[in-house]
C-alpha positions as CSV (number, residue, x, y, z in Angstrom):
1,X,-32.4,38.8,2.9
2,X,-30.6,36.6,0.8
3,X,-31.0,32.4,1.3
4,X,-27.8,30.9,1.4
5,X,-28.5,27.5,2.8
6,X,-27.7,26.3,-0.4
7,X,-23.9,27.0,0.3
8,X,-23.8,25.2,3.6
9,X,-23.3,21.5,2.0
10,X,-24.8,18.6,3.3
11,X,-27.0,19.4,6.2
12,X,-27.3,16.7,9.1
13,X,-30.5,17.1,11.2
14,X,-30.5,15.4,14.8
15,X,-32.4,12.3,15.2
16,X,-31.4,11.1,18.2
17,X,-29.4,11.5,21.9
18,X,-27.4,9.1,23.8
19,X,-26.9,10.1,28.0
20,X,-24.3,8.1,30.1
21,X,-24.8,7.2,33.6
22,X,-22.3,6.8,35.8
23,X,-22.0,5.4,39.4
24,X,-20.0,7.2,41.8
25,X,-18.1,3.8,43.1
26,X,-14.5,2.9,42.5
27,X,-15.8,-0.2,39.9
28,X,-17.9,2.4,38.3
29,X,-20.9,1.2,36.6
30,X,-22.3,2.7,33.1
31,X,-25.9,2.8,32.2
32,X,-27.0,4.2,28.6
33,X,-30.4,6.2,27.8
34,X,-31.8,6.5,24.4
35,X,-33.7,9.8,23.3
36,X,-35.6,10.1,20.1
37,X,-35.6,13.8,18.8
38,X,-38.6,15.7,18.0
39,X,-39.0,18.3,14.5
40,X,-37.6,21.1,16.9
41,X,-34.8,19.1,18.1
42,X,-35.5,18.7,21.6
43,X,-35.2,15.2,23.2
44,X,-38.3,13.1,23.9
45,X,-39.2,9.3,24.6
46,X,-36.2,8.2,26.5
47,X,-35.6,4.5,27.1
48,X,-33.0,2.2,28.0
49,X,-31.0,1.8,24.7
50,X,-32.1,-1.6,23.1
51,X,-29.5,-4.2,21.1
52,X,-31.2,-3.0,17.8
53,X,-30.3,0.8,18.6
54,X,-26.5,-0.4,20.2
55,X,-26.0,-2.2,16.8
56,X,-27.3,0.8,14.7
57,X,-24.7,3.1,16.6
58,X,-21.6,0.7,16.4
59,X,-22.5,0.5,12.4
60,X,-22.6,4.5,12.3
61,X,-19.1,4.7,14.3
62,X,-17.5,2.1,12.0
63,X,-18.5,3.7,8.9
64,X,-17.3,6.9,10.6
65,X,-14.1,5.3,11.3
66,X,-13.8,3.8,7.8
67,X,-14.0,7.1,6.0
68,X,-11.5,9.2,8.4
69,X,-8.8,6.4,7.8
70,X,-9.7,6.3,3.8
71,X,-9.2,10.2,3.8
72,X,-5.5,9.6,5.1
73,X,-4.8,6.4,2.4
74,X,-1.7,7.3,0.6
75,X,-1.6,11.0,2.2
76,X,2.4,11.9,2.3
77,X,3.6,12.8,5.7
78,X,5.9,15.6,4.3
79,X,6.8,17.0,0.9
80,X,6.5,15.0,-1.7
81,X,9.2,12.5,-1.8
82,X,11.5,13.1,-5.4
83,X,11.4,9.1,-6.1
84,X,7.3,9.3,-6.6
85,X,6.2,9.2,-9.9
86,X,2.6,9.0,-9.7
87,X,0.0,8.6,-6.9
88,X,-3.7,7.7,-7.6
89,X,-5.5,8.0,-4.3
90,X,-8.7,6.4,-5.3
91,X,-10.3,3.4,-2.9
92,X,-8.3,1.1,-4.6
93,X,-5.2,3.6,-4.7
94,X,-1.5,3.1,-6.4
95,X,1.8,4.4,-6.3
96,X,4.6,4.6,-9.3
97,X,7.7,5.3,-7.7
98,X,11.5,4.5,-8.4
99,X,15.1,3.4,-6.5
100,X,18.6,3.7,-7.3
101,X,21.0,1.0,-7.8
102,X,21.9,0.1,-4.0
103,X,22.9,-2.8,-2.0
104,X,20.0,-5.0,-0.7
105,X,19.8,-8.2,1.3
106,X,18.2,-10.7,-0.8
107,X,16.8,-14.2,0.5
108,X,16.6,-17.6,-1.8
109,X,15.2,-21.0,-1.0
110,X,17.6,-24.4,-1.0
111,X,16.7,-25.6,-4.1
112,X,18.6,-22.8,-5.7
113,X,21.7,-22.9,-3.8
114,X,22.5,-19.5,-4.0
115,X,23.4,-18.2,-0.3
116,X,21.3,-15.7,1.1
117,X,23.6,-12.2,1.6
118,X,23.8,-8.7,0.3
119,X,24.6,-7.7,-3.3
120,X,23.8,-4.4,-5.5
121,X,20.6,-4.7,-7.3
122,X,19.8,-2.4,-10.6
123,X,17.5,0.7,-10.3
124,X,14.1,-0.2,-10.2
125,X,10.5,1.1,-11.3
126,X,7.9,0.0,-9.1
127,X,3.9,-0.1,-9.3
128,X,1.4,-0.9,-6.7
129,X,-2.0,-1.0,-5.2
130,X,-3.0,-2.4,-2.3
131,X,-3.2,-6.1,-3.5
132,X,-0.6,-6.3,-6.0
133,X,3.0,-5.1,-7.2
134,X,4.5,-5.0,-10.4
135,X,8.2,-4.3,-11.2
136,X,11.0,-3.2,-14.1
137,X,14.4,-2.4,-14.2
138,X,15.9,0.8,-15.3
139,X,18.8,1.5,-17.3
140,X,20.5,4.0,-14.7
141,X,20.1,5.9,-11.4
142,X,18.6,9.1,-13.2
143,X,14.8,10.0,-12.7
144,X,12.5,8.1,-15.4
145,X,10.6,9.9,-18.1
146,X,7.8,8.9,-20.3
147,X,10.4,7.9,-22.5
148,X,12.5,5.7,-20.5
149,X,13.1,2.1,-21.7
150,X,11.9,-0.4,-18.9
151,X,13.9,-3.8,-18.9
152,X,12.8,-6.8,-17.0
153,X,14.0,-7.3,-13.4
154,X,16.8,-9.5,-12.8
155,X,14.7,-11.7,-10.1
156,X,13.2,-15.0,-9.5
157,X,9.4,-15.1,-9.1
158,X,8.4,-12.2,-11.4
159,X,6.2,-12.8,-14.7
160,X,7.1,-11.3,-18.1
161,X,4.6,-8.6,-17.7
162,X,6.4,-7.5,-14.5
163,X,3.8,-8.7,-11.7
164,X,5.2,-10.2,-8.7
165,X,4.1,-13.5,-7.4
166,X,4.0,-13.1,-3.8
167,X,4.0,-16.7,-2.8
168,X,2.7,-17.5,0.8
169,X,3.6,-13.5,1.6
170,X,0.7,-11.9,3.6
171,X,-0.2,-8.7,1.9
172,X,-1.5,-6.3,4.3
173,X,-2.3,-2.4,3.1
174,X,-4.1,-0.8,5.6
175,X,-6.8,2.0,4.7
176,X,-5.0,4.6,6.6
177,X,-1.5,3.7,5.6
178,X,0.4,7.3,4.4
179,X,2.4,7.3,1.0
180,X,5.6,6.4,3.0
181,X,4.5,3.4,4.5
182,X,3.1,2.2,1.6
183,X,6.0,2.3,-0.2
184,X,8.3,1.0,2.9
185,X,5.9,-2.1,2.9
186,X,5.6,-3.0,-0.4
187,X,9.8,-2.7,-0.6
188,X,10.2,-5.2,2.3
189,X,7.4,-7.6,1.1
190,X,9.5,-7.8,-1.9
191,X,12.9,-8.1,-0.8
192,X,12.1,-10.0,2.8
193,X,10.5,-12.8,0.6
194,X,12.4,-15.8,-0.4
195,X,13.2,-15.9,-4.5
196,X,12.4,-19.5,-5.4
197,X,11.9,-20.2,-9.3
198,X,11.5,-18.3,-12.3
199,X,8.4,-18.2,-13.8
200,X,6.8,-19.8,-16.8
201,X,10.1,-20.1,-17.9
202,X,10.3,-16.9,-18.2
203,X,14.3,-15.9,-18.2
204,X,14.7,-11.9,-17.3
205,X,18.5,-11.7,-18.4
206,X,21.0,-12.6,-21.0
207,X,22.6,-15.4,-18.9
208,X,21.7,-17.8,-16.3
209,X,20.0,-16.2,-13.1
210,X,21.3,-18.5,-10.8
211,X,25.0,-18.0,-12.1
212,X,24.5,-14.4,-11.9
213,X,23.2,-14.2,-8.0
214,X,25.8,-16.4,-7.1
215,X,28.6,-14.6,-8.6
216,X,27.3,-11.4,-6.9
217,X,26.0,-12.1,-3.2
218,X,28.0,-11.0,-0.5
219,X,30.7,-8.9,-3.1
220,X,31.0,-5.2,-4.0
221,X,30.7,-6.0,-7.3
222,X,28.7,-3.8,-9.4
223,X,25.8,-5.1,-10.9
224,X,26.2,-5.7,-14.8
225,X,23.8,-3.6,-16.4
226,X,24.7,-5.3,-19.6
227,X,23.1,-8.6,-19.1
228,X,19.3,-6.9,-18.5
229,X,17.2,-7.7,-21.1
230,X,14.8,-5.1,-23.0
231,X,11.0,-5.7,-21.5
232,X,10.0,-3.7,-25.0
233,X,8.0,-1.0,-23.7
234,X,8.5,2.2,-22.1
235,X,7.6,3.9,-18.8
236,X,4.6,5.9,-21.1
237,X,3.2,2.3,-22.0
238,X,3.8,0.7,-19.0
239,X,-0.5,1.3,-18.0
């Protein structure tokens, strides 16, 4: 006969068992009894569940739940969306995607004296993990390639290297979040926060950023791509 136990993968051996008892009364009372297991898998040494054993049980259940959730992290709900460029489903996880030019709702702090409202924004490249976001502008709505030239996004609160200052935004990305939810959350975090100032005097456009948005907010004007400044990098050397 052939020994095939090596093909079974990780073997788990029974070490303990729990039996829960309940009364038949309308308001039920529950009692838990703990059993050790002998080398043959038979329950022995029955006794009430102790505090130490209860804590070990909670710890084991928590670890298993976290493992199950981590397996769902960045898992797509269906067919992979065409605007997704790269997925790194590791523990930290990251997604690279792009969005076409479209109308968005923008919010500004009072000191900028720009009214809140809807306006067209350029096509954008997004790179995010659980805690941080990096964005650049794209020259057109075509799916970018490694050779696609990147431009600075024409927004406040973004550093020259593309990293976004989230300010007081409470970024909360769960381990169980799907790919679609991950992307939706980051886009909401960015566009639902208030733009307030340029970072380290970095001007992302050829011109005045305040004047640009004052002229575009609540109009049907297309975004003037000619004002975008090159970031002197391509998608290939983004990382």
